[in-house]
N, CA, C and O atoms as a GROMACS GRO file, in nm:
protein
  576
    1MET      N    1   0.046   0.713  -7.930
    1MET     CA    2   0.176   0.628  -7.900
    1MET      C    3   0.266   0.718  -7.859
    1MET      O    4   0.246   0.832  -7.903
    2SER      N    5   0.355   0.705  -7.792
    2SER     CA    6   0.449   0.784  -7.677
    2SER      C    7   0.604   0.768  -7.781
    2SER      O    8   0.642   0.672  -7.847
    3GLN      N    9   0.653   0.873  -7.767
    3GLN     CA   10   0.782   0.878  -7.833
    3GLN      C   11   0.900   0.851  -7.746
    3GLN      O   12   0.914   0.921  -7.645
    4SER      N   13   0.934   0.815  -7.756
    4SER     CA   14   1.095   0.779  -7.657
    4SER      C   15   1.157   0.889  -7.670
    4SER      O   16   1.125   0.967  -7.759
    5GLU      N   17   1.288   0.923  -7.556
    5GLU     CA   18   1.343   1.038  -7.496
    5GLU      C   19   1.464   1.053  -7.625
    5GLU      O   20   1.517   1.163  -7.646
    6ASP      N   21   1.502   0.923  -7.713
    6ASP     CA   22   1.560   0.918  -7.773
    6ASP      C   23   1.558   0.946  -7.931
    6ASP      O   24   1.645   0.975  -8.014
    7GLU      N   25   1.381   0.917  -7.939
    7GLU     CA   26   1.370   0.961  -8.107
    7GLU      C   27   1.388   1.129  -8.078
    7GLU      O   28   1.370   1.203  -7.981
    8PRO      N   29   1.438   1.148  -8.225
    8PRO     CA   30   1.396   1.305  -8.262
    8PRO      C   31   1.249   1.347  -8.208
    8PRO      O   32   1.178   1.277  -8.136
    9ALA      N   33   1.221   1.463  -8.254
    9ALA     CA   34   1.039   1.550  -8.214
    9ALA      C   35   1.010   1.518  -8.389
    9ALA      O   36   1.082   1.536  -8.487
   10PRO      N   37   0.898   1.473  -8.378
   10PRO     CA   38   0.837   1.556  -8.516
   10PRO      C   39   0.855   1.680  -8.582
   10PRO      O   40   0.830   1.789  -8.531
   11THR      N   41   0.903   1.661  -8.707
   11THR     CA   42   0.945   1.818  -8.717
   11THR      C   43   0.806   1.855  -8.862
   11THR      O   44   0.750   1.755  -8.908
   12ASP      N   45   0.757   2.015  -8.928
   12ASP     CA   46   0.701   2.007  -9.032
   12ASP      C   47   0.772   2.087  -9.108
   12ASP      O   48   0.850   2.169  -9.060
   13LYS      N   49   0.754   2.076  -9.214
   13LYS     CA   50   0.784   2.098  -9.365
   13LYS      C   51   0.924   2.158  -9.336
   13LYS      O   52   1.023   2.127  -9.401
   14THR      N   53   0.922   2.271  -9.208
   14THR     CA   54   1.017   2.391  -9.222
   14THR      C   55   1.125   2.328  -9.165
   14THR      O   56   1.225   2.398  -9.183
   15GLY      N   57   1.156   2.194  -9.083
   15GLY     CA   58   1.220   2.149  -8.998
   15GLY      C   59   1.226   2.207  -8.856
   15GLY      O   60   1.322   2.210  -8.779
   16LEU      N   61   1.083   2.260  -8.838
   16LEU     CA   62   1.067   2.304  -8.689
   16LEU      C   63   0.992   2.193  -8.616
   16LEU      O   64   0.953   2.103  -8.690
   17PRO      N   65   0.966   2.182  -8.498
   17PRO     CA   66   0.918   2.120  -8.396
   17PRO      C   67   0.751   2.127  -8.450
   17PRO      O   68   0.693   2.235  -8.459
   18ALA      N   69   0.701   2.025  -8.476
   18ALA     CA   70   0.552   2.003  -8.492
   18ALA      C   71   0.508   2.024  -8.411
   18ALA      O   72   0.477   1.931  -8.336
   19VAL      N   73   0.480   2.150  -8.377
   19VAL     CA   74   0.403   2.196  -8.227
   19VAL      C   75   0.321   2.326  -8.248
   19VAL      O   76   0.376   2.436  -8.244
   20THR      N   77   0.213   2.314  -8.266
   20THR     CA   78   0.062   2.360  -8.301
   20THR      C   79   0.070   2.523  -8.251
   20THR      O   80   0.134   2.505  -8.147
   21PRO      N   81   0.052   2.635  -8.255
   21PRO     CA   82   0.008   2.715  -8.164
   21PRO      C   83  -0.099   2.707  -8.118
   21PRO      O   84  -0.122   2.729  -7.999
   22ASP      N   85  -0.194   2.670  -8.209
   22ASP     CA   86  -0.330   2.632  -8.093
   22ASP      C   87  -0.294   2.528  -7.963
   22ASP      O   88  -0.361   2.553  -7.863
   23LEU      N   89  -0.224   2.445  -7.955
   23LEU     CA   90  -0.149   2.374  -7.872
   23LEU      C   91  -0.105   2.436  -7.757
   23LEU      O   92  -0.139   2.410  -7.641
   24ILE      N   93  -0.027   2.520  -7.795
   24ILE     CA   94   0.027   2.584  -7.752
   24ILE      C   95  -0.061   2.691  -7.622
   24ILE      O   96  -0.062   2.684  -7.499
   25GLU      N   97  -0.128   2.784  -7.722
   25GLU     CA   98  -0.229   2.882  -7.668
   25GLU      C   99  -0.341   2.807  -7.555
   25GLU      O  100  -0.388   2.865  -7.458
   26GLN      N  101  -0.364   2.690  -7.588
   26GLN     CA  102  -0.480   2.600  -7.514
   26GLN      C  103  -0.387   2.556  -7.364
   26GLN      O  104  -0.440   2.548  -7.253
   27GLU      N  105  -0.279   2.537  -7.386
   27GLU     CA  106  -0.200   2.521  -7.279
   27GLU      C  107  -0.161   2.639  -7.192
   27GLU      O  108  -0.191   2.623  -7.074
   28LEU      N  109  -0.099   2.758  -7.222
   28LEU     CA  110  -0.083   2.808  -7.164
   28LEU      C  111  -0.188   2.960  -7.178
   28LEU      O  112  -0.142   3.074  -7.186
   29LEU      N  113  -0.317   2.929  -7.179
   29LEU     CA  114  -0.431   3.031  -7.209
   29LEU      C  115  -0.457   3.148  -7.132
   29LEU      O  116  -0.510   3.249  -7.179
   30ASP      N  117  -0.413   3.132  -6.985
   30ASP     CA  118  -0.410   3.240  -6.856
   30ASP      C  119  -0.334   3.313  -6.908
   30ASP      O  120  -0.360   3.410  -6.979
   31GLU      N  121  -0.190   3.256  -6.864
   31GLU     CA  122  -0.074   3.353  -6.925
   31GLU      C  123  -0.066   3.428  -7.043
   31GLU      O  124  -0.007   3.536  -7.034
   32ILE      N  125  -0.121   3.389  -7.169
   32ILE     CA  126  -0.110   3.451  -7.281
   32ILE      C  127  -0.190   3.556  -7.306
   32ILE      O  128  -0.156   3.656  -7.369
   33ASP      N  129  -0.325   3.528  -7.245
   33ASP     CA  130  -0.439   3.650  -7.237
   33ASP      C  131  -0.407   3.760  -7.138
   33ASP      O  132  -0.460   3.872  -7.144
   34ASN      N  133  -0.296   3.714  -7.024
   34ASN     CA  134  -0.252   3.801  -6.966
   34ASN      C  135  -0.155   3.947  -7.029
   34ASN      O  136  -0.167   4.066  -7.000
   35ILE      N  137  -0.051   3.872  -7.134
   35ILE     CA  138   0.005   3.963  -7.217
   35ILE      C  139  -0.019   4.006  -7.324
   35ILE      O  140   0.032   4.113  -7.359
   36VAL      N  141  -0.118   3.922  -7.421
   36VAL     CA  142  -0.161   4.015  -7.512
   36VAL      C  143  -0.328   4.025  -7.480
   36VAL      O  144  -0.352   3.906  -7.463
   37PRO      N  145  -0.411   4.071  -7.467
   37PRO     CA  146  -0.555   4.036  -7.430
   37PRO      C  147  -0.618   3.976  -7.586
   37PRO      O  148  -0.589   3.995  -7.704
   38THR      N  149  -0.704   3.907  -7.524
   38THR     CA  150  -0.765   3.863  -7.650
   38THR      C  151  -0.816   3.980  -7.752
   38THR      O  152  -0.783   3.980  -7.871
   39ARG      N  153  -0.882   4.059  -7.705
   39ARG     CA  154  -0.922   4.186  -7.759
   39ARG      C  155  -0.790   4.260  -7.860
   39ARG      O  156  -0.799   4.316  -7.969
   40GLY      N  157  -0.685   4.237  -7.786
   40GLY     CA  158  -0.567   4.256  -7.830
   40GLY      C  159  -0.564   4.223  -7.991
   40GLY      O  160  -0.535   4.317  -8.064
   41TYR      N  161  -0.586   4.124  -8.037
   41TYR     CA  162  -0.561   4.080  -8.137
   41TYR      C  163  -0.663   4.154  -8.227
   41TYR      O  164  -0.610   4.189  -8.332
   42GLN      N  165  -0.779   4.185  -8.219
   42GLN     CA  166  -0.869   4.264  -8.304
   42GLN      C  167  -0.813   4.443  -8.326
   42GLN      O  168  -0.872   4.531  -8.388
   43MET      N  169  -0.693   4.450  -8.256
   43MET     CA  170  -0.673   4.619  -8.234
   43MET      C  171  -0.603   4.629  -8.323
   43MET      O  172  -0.558   4.526  -8.372
   44LEU      N  173  -0.570   4.750  -8.375
   44LEU     CA  174  -0.509   4.863  -8.484
   44LEU      C  175  -0.369   4.858  -8.452
   44LEU      O  176  -0.343   4.925  -8.352
   45PRO      N  177  -0.264   4.797  -8.506
   45PRO     CA  178  -0.137   4.808  -8.481
   45PRO      C  179  -0.074   4.954  -8.462
   45PRO      O  180  -0.108   5.028  -8.554
   46MET      N  181  -0.014   4.999  -8.392
   46MET     CA  182   0.015   5.135  -8.348
   46MET      C  183   0.216   5.129  -8.311
   46MET      O  184   0.279   5.054  -8.236
   47VAL      N  185   0.251   5.212  -8.379
   47VAL     CA  186   0.421   5.207  -8.394
   47VAL      C  187   0.421   5.339  -8.370
   47VAL      O  188   0.352   5.426  -8.423
   48GLY      N  189   0.569   5.357  -8.223
   48GLY     CA  190   0.539   5.476  -8.166
   48GLY      C  191   0.682   5.490  -8.224
   48GLY      O  192   0.750   5.389  -8.245
   49LEU      N  193   0.728   5.620  -8.250
   49LEU     CA  194   0.853   5.678  -8.276
   49LEU      C  195   0.932   5.760  -8.216
   49LEU      O  196   0.928   5.860  -8.287
   50GLY      N  197   0.994   5.779  -8.138
   50GLY     CA  198   1.058   5.882  -8.020
   50GLY      C  199   1.166   5.944  -8.066
   50GLY      O  200   1.221   5.888  -8.160
   51GLY      N  201   1.222   6.067  -8.019
   51GLY     CA  202   1.348   6.113  -8.038
   51GLY      C  203   1.365   6.261  -7.999
   51GLY      O  204   1.275   6.325  -7.944
   52SER      N  205   1.482   6.310  -8.029
   52SER     CA  206   1.480   6.468  -8.042
   52SER      C  207   1.517   6.498  -8.226
   52SER      O  208   1.540   6.447  -8.335
   53ALA      N  209   1.498   6.634  -8.143
   53ALA     CA  210   1.485   6.700  -8.311
   53ALA      C  211   1.603   6.688  -8.391
   53ALA      O  212   1.615   6.748  -8.498
   54GLY      N  213   1.703   6.603  -8.336
   54GLY     CA  214   1.803   6.581  -8.440
   54GLY      C  215   1.768   6.423  -8.515
   54GLY      O  216   1.825   6.363  -8.607
   55SER      N  217   1.665   6.392  -8.441
   55SER     CA  218   1.621   6.261  -8.536
   55SER      C  219   1.509   6.291  -8.643
   55SER      O  220   1.431   6.197  -8.657
   56ILE      N  221   1.488   6.384  -8.710
   56ILE     CA  222   1.401   6.463  -8.810
   56ILE      C  223   1.450   6.368  -8.946
   56ILE      O  224   1.380   6.286  -9.003
   57SER      N  225   1.543   6.392  -8.968
   57SER     CA  226   1.585   6.320  -9.091
   57SER      C  227   1.614   6.168  -9.077
   57SER      O  228   1.608   6.116  -9.189
   58ALA      N  229   1.644   6.074  -8.975
   58ALA     CA  230   1.597   5.944  -8.947
   58ALA      C  231   1.480   5.882  -8.993
   58ALA      O  232   1.466   5.778  -9.056
   59LEU      N  233   1.360   6.001  -8.933
   59LEU     CA  234   1.250   5.956  -8.928
   59LEU      C  235   1.184   5.992  -9.087
   59LEU      O  236   1.109   5.919  -9.152
   60GLN      N  237   1.224   6.094  -9.117
   60GLN     CA  238   1.230   6.090  -9.308
   60GLN      C  239   1.219   5.983  -9.363
   60GLN      O  240   1.119   5.924  -9.403
   61SER      N  241   1.399   5.939  -9.366
   61SER     CA  242   1.408   5.810  -9.427
   61SER      C  243   1.322   5.712  -9.412
   61SER      O  244   1.273   5.650  -9.507
   62PHE      N  245   1.286   5.683  -9.240
   62PHE     CA  246   1.200   5.577  -9.228
   62PHE      C  247   1.070   5.593  -9.296
   62PHE      O  248   1.035   5.492  -9.356
   63PHE      N  249   1.010   5.668  -9.300
   63PHE     CA  250   0.892   5.685  -9.348
   63PHE      C  251   0.888   5.675  -9.518
   63PHE      O  252   0.786   5.629  -9.571
   64GLU      N  253   0.994   5.716  -9.595
   64GLU     CA  254   1.046   5.734  -9.733
   64GLU      C  255   1.024   5.601  -9.742
   64GLU      O  256   0.940   5.559  -9.822
   65ALA      N  257   1.097   5.513  -9.658
   65ALA     CA  258   1.093   5.357  -9.705
   65ALA      C  259   0.933   5.271  -9.693
   65ALA      O  260   0.888   5.191  -9.775
   66MET      N  261   0.846   5.334  -9.515
   66MET     CA  262   0.746   5.281  -9.515
   66MET      C  263   0.650   5.291  -9.633
   66MET      O  264   0.628   5.393  -9.698
   67PRO      N  265   0.581   5.143  -9.656
   67PRO     CA  266   0.473   5.132  -9.732
   67PRO      C  267   0.341   5.205  -9.674
   67PRO      O  268   0.301   5.203  -9.558
   68PRO      N  269   0.283   5.272  -9.789
   68PRO     CA  270   0.205   5.370  -9.747
   68PRO      C  271   0.068   5.288  -9.689
   68PRO      O  272  -0.018   5.330  -9.612
   69THR      N  273   0.077   5.164  -9.749
   69THR     CA  274  -0.062   5.093  -9.681
   69THR      C  275  -0.051   4.981  -9.604
   69THR      O  276  -0.138   4.894  -9.606
   70SER      N  277   0.094   4.970  -9.502
   70SER     CA  278   0.121   4.893  -9.401
   70SER      C  279   0.018   4.853  -9.274
   70SER      O  280   0.042   4.776  -9.181
   71GLY      N  281  -0.120   4.941  -9.302
   71GLY     CA  282  -0.201   4.894  -9.229
   71GLY      C  283  -0.170   4.939  -9.075
   71GLY      O  284  -0.256   4.903  -8.995
   72MET      N  285  -0.084   4.995  -9.035
   72MET     CA  286  -0.063   5.034  -8.858
   72MET      C  287  -0.062   5.173  -8.889
   72MET      O  288  -0.063   5.224  -9.001
   73ALA      N  289  -0.059   5.232  -8.775
   73ALA     CA  290  -0.099   5.360  -8.726
   73ALA      C  291   0.054   5.416  -8.672
   73ALA      O  292   0.117   5.342  -8.597
   74PHE      N  293   0.104   5.532  -8.708
   74PHE     CA  294   0.252   5.608  -8.643
   74PHE      C  295   0.241   5.703  -8.558
   74PHE      O  296   0.234   5.815  -8.610
   75VAL      N  297   0.237   5.699  -8.445
   75VAL     CA  298   0.284   5.818  -8.379
   75VAL      C  299   0.417   5.863  -8.355
   75VAL      O  300   0.509   5.794  -8.311
   76VAL      N  301   0.421   6.007  -8.393
   76VAL     CA  302   0.566   6.035  -8.381
   76VAL      C  303   0.582   6.116  -8.253
   76VAL      O  304   0.508   6.211  -8.234
   77ILE      N  305   0.662   6.087  -8.178
   77ILE     CA  306   0.707   6.183  -8.018
   77ILE      C  307   0.814   6.254  -8.027
   77ILE      O  308   0.890   6.179  -7.966
   78LEU      N  309   0.860   6.318  -8.049
   78LEU     CA  310   0.953   6.424  -8.058
   78LEU      C  311   0.986   6.542  -7.896
   78LEU      O  312   0.890   6.565  -7.823
   79HIS      N  313   1.079   6.585  -7.872
   79HIS     CA  314   1.108   6.664  -7.793
   79HIS      C  315   1.136   6.813  -7.892
   79HIS      O  316   1.232   6.822  -7.968
   80LEU      N  317   1.030   6.926  -7.871
   80LEU     CA  318   0.974   6.988  -7.925
   80LEU      C  319   0.916   7.100  -7.838
   80LEU      O  320   0.832   7.092  -7.748
   81SER      N  321   1.004   7.241  -7.903
   81SER     CA  322   0.994   7.367  -7.751
   81SER      C  323   0.857   7.422  -7.763
   81SER      O  324   0.824   7.452  -7.878
   82PRO      N  325   0.797   7.437  -7.699
   82PRO     CA  326   0.670   7.487  -7.697
   82PRO      C  327   0.648   7.628  -7.708
   82PRO      O  328   0.536   7.675  -7.688
   83GLU      N  329   0.767   7.713  -7.746
   83GLU     CA  330   0.745   7.830  -7.740
   83GLU      C  331   0.735   7.860  -7.906
   83GLU      O  332   0.702   7.967  -7.958
   84HIS      N  333   0.774   7.727  -7.977
   84HIS     CA  334   0.749   7.764  -8.146
   84HIS      C  335   0.623   7.655  -8.248
   84HIS      O  336   0.620   7.532  -8.248
   85GLU      N  337   0.565   7.715  -8.296
   85GLU     CA  338   0.489   7.616  -8.381
   85GLU      C  339   0.545   7.493  -8.413
   85GLU      O  340   0.667   7.500  -8.428
   86SER      N  341   0.506   7.405  -8.427
   86SER     CA  342   0.593   7.297  -8.460
   86SER      C  343   0.559   7.252  -8.592
   86SER      O  344   0.445   7.208  -8.607
   87MET      N  345   0.668   7.258  -8.728
   87MET     CA  346   0.647   7.196  -8.890
   87MET      C  347   0.709   7.049  -8.892
   87MET      O  348   0.777   6.994  -8.979
   88LEU      N  349   0.667   7.005  -8.772
   88LEU     CA  350   0.723   6.845  -8.776
   88LEU      C  351   0.609   6.793  -8.921
   88LEU      O  352   0.659   6.757  -9.027
   89PRO      N  353   0.500   6.797  -8.906
   89PRO     CA  354   0.387   6.750  -8.938
   89PRO      C  355   0.442   6.773  -9.128
   89PRO      O  356   0.504   6.689  -9.192
   90GLN      N  357   0.404   6.884  -9.171
   90GLN     CA  358   0.479   6.889  -9.280
   90GLN      C  359   0.592   6.879  -9.284
   90GLN      O  360   0.598   6.995  -9.325
   91LEU      N  361   0.715   6.844  -9.280
   91LEU     CA  362   0.793   6.789  -9.307
   91LEU      C  363   0.863   6.625  -9.320
   91LEU      O  364   0.958   6.581  -9.385
   92LEU      N  365   0.753   6.555  -9.216
   92LEU     CA  366   0.720   6.419  -9.258
   92LEU      C  367   0.625   6.377  -9.400
   92LEU      O  368   0.651   6.277  -9.467
   93ALA      N  369   0.504   6.478  -9.434
   93ALA     CA  370   0.431   6.445  -9.542
   93ALA      C  371   0.487   6.458  -9.634
   93ALA      O  372   0.436   6.421  -9.739
   94ARG      N  373   0.646   6.532  -9.632
   94ARG     CA  374   0.720   6.513  -9.764
   94ARG      C  375   0.802   6.367  -9.824
   94ARG      O  376   0.866   6.338  -9.925
   95SER      N  377   0.748   6.277  -9.665
   95SER     CA  378   0.868   6.175  -9.728
   95SER      C  379   0.761   6.064  -9.750
   95SER      O  380   0.814   5.955  -9.771
   96THR      N  381   0.615   6.061  -9.750
   96THR     CA  382   0.548   5.972  -9.717
   96THR      C  383   0.377   6.029  -9.786
   96THR      O  384   0.322   6.136  -9.762
   97THR      N  385   0.332   5.926  -9.865
   97THR     CA  386   0.216   5.951  -9.927
   97THR      C  387   0.098   5.923  -9.812
   97THR      O  388  -0.015   5.923  -9.860
   98MET      N  389   0.103   5.903  -9.698
   98MET     CA  390   0.031   5.881  -9.545
   98MET      C  391  -0.034   6.026  -9.536
   98MET      O  392  -0.021   6.136  -9.590
   99ARG      N  393  -0.101   5.971  -9.448
   99ARG     CA  394  -0.169   6.156  -9.390
   99ARG      C  395  -0.105   6.179  -9.268
   99ARG      O  396  -0.112   6.094  -9.179
  100VAL      N  397  -0.034   6.299  -9.250
  100VAL     CA  398   0.043   6.315  -9.170
  100VAL      C  399  -0.014   6.440  -9.096
  100VAL      O  400  -0.024   6.554  -9.141
  101ARG      N  401  -0.049   6.393  -8.968
  101ARG     CA  402  -0.130   6.534  -8.918
  101ARG      C  403  -0.078   6.550  -8.764
  101ARG      O  404  -0.033   6.457  -8.696
  102PRO      N  405  -0.092   6.672  -8.724
  102PRO     CA  406  -0.086   6.669  -8.507
  102PRO      C  407  -0.164   6.614  -8.474
  102PRO      O  408  -0.250   6.593  -8.560
  103THR      N  409  -0.185   6.561  -8.347
  103THR     CA  410  -0.244   6.464  -8.305
  103THR      C  411  -0.365   6.590  -8.258
  103THR      O  412  -0.352   6.712  -8.259
  104VAL      N  413  -0.449   6.528  -8.229
  104VAL     CA  414  -0.576   6.634  -8.138
  104VAL      C  415  -0.622   6.507  -8.054
  104VAL      O  416  -0.613   6.387  -8.078
  105ASP      N  417  -0.680   6.585  -7.938
  105ASP     CA  418  -0.692   6.496  -7.797
  105ASP      C  419  -0.822   6.428  -7.858
  105ASP      O  420  -0.893   6.494  -7.935
  106GLY      N  421  -0.849   6.320  -7.831
  106GLY     CA  422  -0.943   6.201  -7.819
  106GLY      C  423  -0.992   6.155  -8.009
  106GLY      O  424  -1.103   6.118  -8.045
  107GLU      N  425  -0.918   6.166  -8.061
  107GLU     CA  426  -0.915   6.131  -8.203
  107GLU      C  427  -0.892   5.965  -8.192
  107GLU      O  428  -0.802   5.910  -8.129
  108LYS      N  429  -0.996   5.903  -8.269
  108LYS     CA  430  -0.998   5.755  -8.306
  108LYS      C  431  -0.825   5.743  -8.420
  108LYS      O  432  -0.807   5.805  -8.525
  109VAL      N  433  -0.734   5.655  -8.362
  109VAL     CA  434  -0.670   5.636  -8.439
  109VAL      C  435  -0.656   5.544  -8.574
  109VAL      O  436  -0.700   5.430  -8.555
  110GLU      N  437  -0.603   5.569  -8.708
  110GLU     CA  438  -0.671   5.472  -8.785
  110GLU      C  439  -0.521   5.469  -8.852
  110GLU      O  440  -0.418   5.530  -8.825
  111ALA      N  441  -0.562   5.345  -8.978
  111ALA     CA  442  -0.464   5.267  -9.017
  111ALA      C  443  -0.385   5.376  -9.129
  111ALA      O  444  -0.442   5.469  -9.186
  112ASN      N  445  -0.265   5.344  -9.142
  112ASN     CA  446  -0.205   5.445  -9.255
  112ASN      C  447  -0.206   5.597  -9.220
  112ASN      O  448  -0.184   5.676  -9.312
  113CYS      N  449  -0.229   5.640  -9.106
  113CYS     CA  450  -0.180   5.759  -9.070
  113CYS      C  451  -0.036   5.760  -9.014
  113CYS      O  452   0.038   5.667  -8.984
  114VAL      N  453  -0.019   5.898  -9.008
  114VAL     CA  454   0.148   5.905  -8.926
  114VAL      C  455   0.043   6.043  -8.798
  114VAL      O  456  -0.040   6.114  -8.854
  115TYR      N  457   0.059   6.055  -8.679
  115TYR     CA  458   0.027   6.092  -8.592
  115TYR      C  459   0.153   6.204  -8.523
  115TYR      O  460   0.245   6.149  -8.462
  116VAL      N  461   0.155   6.308  -8.531
  116VAL     CA  462   0.245   6.395  -8.486
  116VAL      C  463   0.213   6.443  -8.352
  116VAL      O  464   0.100   6.492  -8.359
  117ILE      N  465   0.271   6.455  -8.198
  117ILE     CA  466   0.240   6.510  -8.074
  117ILE      C  467   0.262   6.627  -8.069
  117ILE      O  468   0.378   6.646  -8.107
  118PRO      N  469   0.193   6.754  -8.032
  118PRO     CA  470   0.225   6.856  -8.048
  118PRO      C  471   0.333   6.937  -7.919
  118PRO      O  472   0.338   6.922  -7.797
  119PRO      N  473   0.374   6.984  -7.968
  119PRO     CA  474   0.459   7.065  -7.829
  119PRO      C  475   0.401   7.094  -7.721
  119PRO      O  476   0.294   7.151  -7.701
  120GLY      N  477   0.508   7.037  -7.625
  120GLY     CA  478   0.414   7.094  -7.485
  120GLY      C  479   0.335   6.980  -7.430
  120GLY      O  480   0.308   6.989  -7.310
  121LYS      N  481   0.285   6.861  -7.502
  121LYS     CA  482   0.184   6.751  -7.463
  121LYS      C  483   0.206   6.614  -7.422
  121LYS      O  484   0.288   6.548  -7.484
  122HIS      N  485   0.146   6.564  -7.329
  122HIS     CA  486   0.199   6.410  -7.347
  122HIS      C  487   0.087   6.378  -7.374
  122HIS      O  488  -0.019   6.440  -7.377
  123LEU      N  489   0.127   6.231  -7.403
  123LEU     CA  490   0.048   6.168  -7.496
  123LEU      C  491   0.004   6.004  -7.464
  123LEU      O  492   0.106   5.936  -7.468
  124THR      N  493  -0.102   5.932  -7.438
  124THR     CA  494  -0.143   5.820  -7.422
  124THR      C  495  -0.240   5.783  -7.507
  124THR      O  496  -0.310   5.870  -7.558
  125SER      N  497  -0.261   5.638  -7.538
  125SER     CA  498  -0.373   5.625  -7.621
  125SER      C  499  -0.483   5.480  -7.542
  125SER      O  500  -0.455   5.363  -7.517
  126VAL      N  501  -0.587   5.546  -7.527
  126VAL     CA  502  -0.675   5.446  -7.458
  126VAL      C  503  -0.802   5.380  -7.552
  126VAL      O  504  -0.881   5.451  -7.615
  127ASP      N  505  -0.804   5.282  -7.551
  127ASP     CA  506  -0.897   5.222  -7.646
  127ASP      C  507  -0.938   5.267  -7.806
  127ASP      O  508  -1.051   5.272  -7.856
  128GLY      N  509  -0.816   5.295  -7.862
  128GLY     CA  510  -0.790   5.340  -7.961
  128GLY      C  511  -0.782   5.458  -7.987
  128GLY      O  512  -0.764   5.487  -8.106
  129HIS      N  513  -0.790   5.542  -7.910
  129HIS     CA  514  -0.800   5.702  -7.931
  129HIS      C  515  -0.657   5.758  -7.852
  129HIS      O  516  -0.574   5.702  -7.780
  130LEU      N  517  -0.668   5.864  -7.890
  130LEU     CA  518  -0.493   5.943  -7.881
  130LEU      C  519  -0.565   6.040  -7.763
  130LEU      O  520  -0.667   6.109  -7.769
  131ARG      N  521  -0.510   6.027  -7.703
  131ARG     CA  522  -0.513   6.131  -7.558
  131ARG      C  523  -0.436   6.255  -7.528
  131ARG      O  524  -0.327   6.209  -7.496
  132LEU      N  525  -0.428   6.376  -7.519
  132LEU     CA  526  -0.312   6.452  -7.457
  132LEU      C  527  -0.347   6.523  -7.361
  132LEU      O  528  -0.462   6.560  -7.339
  133THR      N  529  -0.277   6.541  -7.314
  133THR     CA  530  -0.269   6.595  -7.150
  133THR      C  531  -0.146   6.722  -7.149
  133THR      O  532  -0.055   6.701  -7.229
  134PRO      N  533  -0.133   6.862  -7.060
  134PRO     CA  534  -0.025   6.927  -7.057
  134PRO      C  535   0.055   6.858  -6.991
  134PRO      O  536   0.028   6.784  -6.897
  135LEU      N  537   0.221   6.894  -7.066
  135LEU     CA  538   0.316   6.838  -7.024
  135LEU      C  539   0.375   6.852  -6.912
  135LEU      O  540   0.482   6.906  -6.939
  136GLU      N  541   0.368   6.829  -6.770
  136GLU     CA  542   0.404   6.864  -6.641
  136GLU      C  543   0.529   6.884  -6.644
  136GLU      O  544   0.596   6.795  -6.698
  137PRO      N  545   0.595   6.993  -6.593
  137PRO     CA  546   0.730   7.091  -6.592
  137PRO      C  547   0.820   6.952  -6.529
  137PRO      O  548   0.750   6.878  -6.459
  138GLU      N  549   0.929   6.920  -6.541
  138GLU     CA  550   1.042   6.783  -6.446
  138GLU      C  551   1.140   6.848  -6.415
  138GLU      O  552   1.176   6.935  -6.494
  139LYS      N  553   1.190   6.834  -6.330
  139LYS     CA  554   1.344   6.857  -6.284
  139LYS      C  555   1.431   6.774  -6.372
  139LYS      O  556   1.402   6.655  -6.386
  140GLY      N  557   1.537   6.826  -6.434
  140GLY     CA  558   1.628   6.743  -6.477
  140GLY      C  559   1.582   6.733  -6.661
  140GLY      O  560   1.502   6.810  -6.714
  141LYS      N  561   1.639   6.644  -6.717
  141LYS     CA  562   1.606   6.609  -6.865
  141LYS      C  563   1.485   6.554  -6.880
  141LYS      O  564   1.415   6.504  -6.791
  142ARG      N  565   1.461   6.564  -6.999
  142ARG     CA  566   1.290   6.514  -7.042
  142ARG      C  567   1.343   6.414  -7.163
  142ARG      O  568   1.414   6.464  -7.251
  143VAL      N  569   1.303   6.245  -7.170
  143VAL     CA  570   1.353   6.206  -7.263
  143VAL      C  571   1.200   6.177  -7.306
  143VAL      O  572   1.103   6.195  -7.232
  144ALA      N  573   1.193   6.120  -7.467
  144ALA     CA  574   1.070   6.079  -7.554
  144ALA      C  575   1.034   5.942  -7.500
  144ALA      O  576   0.939   5.880  -7.549
   0.00000   0.00000   0.00000
């Protein structure tokens, strides 16, 4: 049975059009898999938080409000001086019961953990592992 243009589209109990995600996923299969690869649905959600040293209080407030069993991993990337040892993991650990620690090159990312980038490092994530490389000097201002 076809629907005429004058008839309103059927809706579900929420009032939204009755289109199932399965239909959309089937119609746009190639495009969707390019945006979120199929394996992405099985990957651990990772949240990146960046800023400068002035954002520490905002990070503390964020972690105070964040449930410790969210099932997500958190990576904190701040502008920190490479000449000083970072106290950021200890400062953030006071605001949450999640494990908070400096990132170690090659470590596997786990849920409900906070990883803090060490000073003077560049951070990437590859296949569920964190990779650290030396931060190359750049001219001008560096942003997180």
